[in-house]
C-alpha positions in Angstrom: 151.4 2.1 232.8 153.3 0.5 230.0 155.4 -2.4 231.1 153.4 -3.1 234.2 151.7 -6.5 234.4 148.6 -6.9 236.6 148.7 -9.7 239.2 145.6 -11.8 238.7 145.9 -13.0 242.3 145.0 -9.4 243.5 141.5 -9.7 242.0 140.7 -13.1 243.3 138.6 -13.4 246.4 139.4 -15.7 249.3 136.4 -17.7 248.1 138.2 -18.3 244.7 141.6 -18.8 246.3 140.3 -21.5 248.7 138.7 -23.4 245.8 135.1 -22.0 245.7 132.0 -23.9 246.7 133.3 -27.4 246.5 136.4 -26.9 248.7 134.5 -24.6 251.2 131.7 -27.2 251.6 134.3 -29.9 252.1 136.0 -27.8 254.8 132.7 -27.0 256.6 131.6 -30.7 256.5 135.0 -31.8 257.9 134.7 -29.2 260.7 131.3 -30.7 261.7 132.4 -34.3 261.2 135.3 -33.6 263.6 132.9 -31.9 266.1 130.8 -35.1 266.0 133.7 -37.6 266.1 136.3 -36.1 268.5 135.7 -36.1 272.3 137.8 -32.9 272.6 135.0 -31.0 270.8 132.1 -32.3 273.0 131.7 -28.8 274.5 130.8 -27.1 271.3 129.0 -30.1 269.9 126.6 -29.9 272.9 125.6 -26.4 271.8 124.3 -27.7 268.5 121.0 -29.5 267.7 121.0 -33.3 267.4 121.3 -32.9 263.6 124.0 -30.5 262.4 122.6 -30.3 258.9 121.2 -26.8 259.4 124.4 -25.6 261.2 126.5 -27.0 258.4 124.5 -25.0 255.8 124.5 -21.8 257.8 128.3 -21.9 258.4 128.8 -22.7 254.7 126.5 -19.9 253.6 128.1 -17.4 256.0 131.7 -18.3 255.0 130.8 -18.1 251.3 129.8 -14.4 251.6 132.5 -13.6 254.2 135.2 -14.9 251.7 133.8 -12.8 248.9 131.6 -15.4 247.2 127.8 -15.1 246.8 126.0 -13.6 249.9 124.0 -16.7 250.5 123.5 -16.2 254.3 122.5 -12.6 254.0 120.0 -13.3 251.2 118.2 -15.8 253.5 118.6 -14.3 257.0 119.8 -10.7 256.7 122.9 -9.4 258.5 124.6 -12.2 260.4 124.7 -10.4 263.7 127.1 -13.2 264.9 127.5 -12.1 268.5 123.8 -11.6 269.0 123.0 -15.0 267.4 125.4 -16.7 269.8 124.3 -15.0 273.0 122.0 -17.8 274.0 125.1 -20.0 274.3 127.8 -19.7 277.0 130.9 -19.1 274.9 134.1 -18.8 276.9 137.8 -19.3 276.2 137.4 -23.1 276.1 134.6 -23.0 273.6 136.5 -20.5 271.5 139.6 -22.7 271.5 137.6 -25.9 270.6 136.0 -24.1 267.6 139.4 -22.8 266.4 141.1 -26.2 266.9 138.3 -28.0 265.0 138.5 -25.4 262.1 142.3 -25.6 262.0 142.1 -29.5 261.9 139.4 -29.4 259.2 141.4 -27.0 257.0 144.5 -29.2 257.3 142.5 -32.3 256.5 141.0 -30.9 253.3 144.3 -29.7 252.0 144.1 -25.9 252.5 147.7 -24.6 251.9 149.5 -23.6 255.1 149.8 -19.9 254.2 146.1 -19.6 253.6 145.3 -21.6 256.8 147.4 -19.1 258.8 145.7 -16.2 257.2 142.3 -17.6 257.8 143.1 -18.6 261.4 144.0 -15.0 262.2 140.6 -13.8 261.1 138.8 -16.8 262.7 140.6 -16.1 266.0 139.5 -12.4 266.0 135.9 -13.4 265.4 135.8 -16.3 267.8 137.4 -14.3 270.5 134.8 -11.5 270.0 132.1 -14.2 270.5 133.1 -14.9 274.1 130.3 -13.9 276.4 131.0 -15.6 279.7 133.9 -15.2 282.1 136.4 -18.0 282.4 
């Protein structure tokens, strides 16, 4: 393979590309701050406990492993079983869209580059859409 250069980007995880622990924590915290501050997210805010501290940690731990970083969530709780864990909550199109809007806003606010935001939103949409468990 003489003459071929390896692209270091190919070996980087999403976790590395996004900026690791610091940037991911900033994004998750901004997501929950928006949920608490913005009336348009009242529907999904109402599904959370009065303090979002535990929710912030769980989303951060989950996204860390999902993006190729340490498997923090799985180490503590086992397989995420996302749909099963969300079944107690009525999740419809409105809740899905609130979650996606808050995440898109959070990513923009913390300076995630647009190409990476678009890539992440495609995956977030697929997962959030799969979480729907009530008819509209």
